[in-house]
C-alpha positions as protocol buffer text, in pm:
chain_id: "A"
residue {
  index: 1
  type: MET
  ca { x: 2478 y: -333 z: 3290 }
}
residue {
  index: 2
  type: LYS
  ca { x: 2453 y: -212 z: 3650 }
}
residue {
  index: 3
  type: LYS
  ca { x: 2124 y: -49 z: 3748 }
}
residue {
  index: 4
  type: VAL
  ca { x: 2140 y: 292 z: 3914 }
}
residue {
  index: 5
  type: ASP
  ca { x: 1907 y: 363 z: 4203 }
}
residue {
  index: 6
  type: MET
  ca { x: 1701 y: 665 z: 4097 }
}
residue {
  index: 7
  type: SER
  ca { x: 1478 y: 681 z: 4400 }
}
residue {
  index: 8
  type: GLU
  ca { x: 1430 y: 1015 z: 4570 }
}
residue {
  index: 9
  type: THR
  ca { x: 1631 y: 901 z: 4872 }
}
residue {
  index: 10
  type: ALA
  ca { x: 1925 y: 783 z: 4662 }
}
residue {
  index: 11
  type: ILE
  ca { x: 1932 y: 1103 z: 4457 }
}
residue {
  index: 12
  type: LEU
  ca { x: 1924 y: 1319 z: 4770 }
}
residue {
  index: 13
  type: ARG
  ca { x: 2208 y: 1113 z: 4921 }
}
residue {
  index: 14
  type: ARG
  ca { x: 2420 y: 1166 z: 4608 }
}
residue {
  index: 15
  type: LEU
  ca { x: 2344 y: 1540 z: 4606 }
}
residue {
  index: 16
  type: LYS
  ca { x: 2446 y: 1568 z: 4972 }
}
residue {
  index: 17
  type: THR
  ca { x: 2770 y: 1385 z: 4895 }
}
residue {
  index: 18
  type: VAL
  ca { x: 2844 y: 1622 z: 4605 }
}
residue {
  index: 19
  type: ASP
  ca { x: 2772 y: 1921 z: 4830 }
}
residue {
  index: 20
  type: GLN
  ca { x: 3011 y: 1789 z: 5095 }
}
residue {
  index: 21
  type: LEU
  ca { x: 3283 y: 1735 z: 4833 }
}
residue {
  index: 22
  type: ARG
  ca { x: 3231 y: 2088 z: 4701 }
}
residue {
  index: 23
  type: GLU
  ca { x: 3265 y: 2234 z: 5051 }
}
residue {
  index: 24
  type: LEU
  ca { x: 3583 y: 2031 z: 5104 }
}
residue {
  index: 25
  type: CYS
  ca { x: 3729 y: 2154 z: 4776 }
}
residue {
  index: 26
  type: LEU
  ca { x: 3654 y: 2515 z: 4865 }
}
residue {
  index: 27
  type: SER
  ca { x: 3814 y: 2471 z: 5208 }
}
residue {
  index: 28
  type: LEU
  ca { x: 4123 y: 2312 z: 5058 }
}
residue {
  index: 29
  type: MET
  ca { x: 4151 y: 2590 z: 4803 }
}
residue {
  index: 30
  type: LYS
  ca { x: 4141 y: 2852 z: 5079 }
}
residue {
  index: 31
  type: ALA
  ca { x: 4393 y: 2658 z: 5288 }
}
residue {
  index: 32
  type: LYS
  ca { x: 4635 y: 2646 z: 4995 }
}
residue {
  index: 33
  type: LYS
  ca { x: 4611 y: 3020 z: 4944 }
}
residue {
  index: 34
  type: ILE
  ca { x: 4686 y: 3088 z: 5309 }
}
residue {
  index: 35
  type: SER
  ca { x: 4981 y: 2850 z: 5298 }
}
residue {
  index: 36
  type: ASP
  ca { x: 5113 y: 3022 z: 4986 }
}
residue {
  index: 37
  type: GLU
  ca { x: 5088 y: 3361 z: 5157 }
}
residue {
  index: 38
  type: LYS
  ca { x: 5272 y: 3232 z: 5464 }
}
residue {
  index: 39
  type: ALA
  ca { x: 5541 y: 3079 z: 5246 }
}
residue {
  index: 40
  type: GLU
  ca { x: 5590 y: 3411 z: 5068 }
}
residue {
  index: 41
  type: LYS
  ca { x: 5617 y: 3595 z: 5400 }
}
residue {
  index: 42
  type: ASN
  ca { x: 5872 y: 3339 z: 5522 }
}
residue {
  index: 43
  type: LYS
  ca { x: 6078 y: 3390 z: 5207 }
}
residue {
  index: 44
  type: GLN
  ca { x: 6074 y: 3766 z: 5261 }
}
residue {
  index: 45
  type: THR
  ca { x: 6171 y: 3728 z: 5627 }
}
residue {
  index: 46
  type: ASP
  ca { x: 6454 y: 3490 z: 5536 }
}
residue {
  index: 47
  type: ALA
  ca { x: 6579 y: 3729 z: 5268 }
}
residue {
  index: 48
  type: LYS
  ca { x: 6580 y: 4019 z: 5517 }
}
residue {
  index: 49
  type: SER
  ca { x: 6771 y: 3817 z: 5776 }
}
residue {
  index: 50
  type: GLU
  ca { x: 7029 y: 3717 z: 5511 }
}
residue {
  index: 51
  type: ILE
  ca { x: 7080 y: 4082 z: 5419 }
}
residue {
  index: 52
  type: LYS
  ca { x: 7139 y: 4177 z: 5783 }
}
residue {
  index: 53
  type: LYS
  ca { x: 7414 y: 3914 z: 5822 }
}
């Protein structure tokens, strides 16, 4: 069985990595929402231009 380094330094390194991953996930979640909003606006704009034709 593989031993896990439980030293203070190793634990802090893992916590920092988890924090960075959390920040990345939150950023990606926000980016998706903005993209979804832009896509919806594009659909509305395309629908309006089709009506005008």
